[in-house]
C-alpha positions in Angstrom: 122.3 112.8 87.4 120.0 111.7 90.2 117.2 109.4 89.1 114.2 109.2 91.5 113.4 105.6 92.3 109.8 105.6 90.9 110.2 108.0 88.0 112.2 108.2 84.8 115.2 110.4 84.9 114.9 113.9 83.4 116.5 113.0 80.1 114.4 109.8 79.5 111.3 111.6 80.7 111.7 114.5 78.3 112.4 112.1 75.4 109.4 109.9 76.3 107.2 113.0 76.4 108.4 114.2 73.0 107.8 110.8 71.5 104.4 110.5 73.2 103.3 113.8 71.6 104.3 112.6 68.2 102.7 109.1 68.8 99.4 110.7 69.9 99.3 113.0 66.8 99.5 109.9 64.6 96.1 108.7 65.9 93.1 109.6 63.8 90.7 112.2 65.0 86.9 111.7 65.3 86.4 112.0 61.6 88.9 109.2 61.0 91.5 111.4 59.4 95.1 111.8 60.6 96.3 115.4 60.5 99.9 115.8 59.6 102.0 118.4 61.3 105.3 119.7 60.0 106.6 120.3 63.5 105.7 116.7 64.6 106.6 114.2 61.9 105.4 110.6 62.3 107.6 108.2 64.4 110.2 106.2 62.5 110.4 102.4 63.2 113.6 103.0 65.3 111.8 105.8 67.3 108.8 103.5 67.8 111.1 100.8 69.3 112.7 103.4 71.6 109.3 104.7 72.6 108.1 101.2 73.5 111.2 100.6 75.5 110.8 103.9 77.4 107.1 103.0 78.0 108.1 99.6 79.4 110.7 101.2 81.7 108.2 103.8 82.9 105.6 101.1 83.6 108.0 99.0 85.6 109.1 102.0 87.7 105.5 103.0 88.4 104.4 99.5 89.2 107.3 99.2 91.7 105.8 102.0 93.9 104.4 100.7 97.2 101.0 102.5 96.8 100.6 101.1 93.2 101.6 97.6 94.4 98.9 97.8 97.1 96.3 98.9 94.6 97.2 96.1 92.2 96.8 93.6 95.1 93.4 95.0 96.0 92.4 94.8 92.4 93.5 91.1 92.2 91.6 90.2 95.4 88.5 92.0 94.1 88.7 90.1 90.8 89.1 86.8 92.6 86.0 87.6 94.8 84.0 88.6 91.7 85.1 85.4 89.9 83.9 83.2 92.8 80.5 85.0 93.0 80.2 84.6 89.2 80.9 80.9 89.4 78.2 80.5 92.2 75.7 82.4 90.1 76.4 80.3 87.0 76.0 77.1 89.1 72.6 78.4 90.4 71.5 79.2 86.9 72.6 75.8 85.7 70.6 74.1 88.5 67.6 76.3 87.8 67.6 75.3 84.1 67.8 71.6 85.1 64.9 72.0 87.5 66.9 71.0 90.5 66.5 74.3 92.2 63.0 75.2 93.3 62.2 78.8 94.4 60.4 79.2 97.6 57.5 81.6 97.3 55.8 82.9 100.4 52.1 83.3 99.7 50.3 85.1 102.4 46.5 84.8 102.4 
């Protein structure tokens, strides 16, 4: 069976999807109650381990795609830039509280 480079193979994908449906049905609805379905029993511990392994495999394959790698890099650069700006802002606030920073006010008369 041919497995595309950035996707799970058909067998793993079908199994992941079936487990995902059952996993999602275990989550409580808005009222806080979990509705039980005869067709979709809750996941057993062994199935839960298998589901986690398939999720990890799927995540690794998706993250290896060039477009996703570029997106992650952009996100990291953006985060670093925001962190630097936040550090500057915190330093300015700290100086303002100490009274070291004086605001210049233009008063036109």
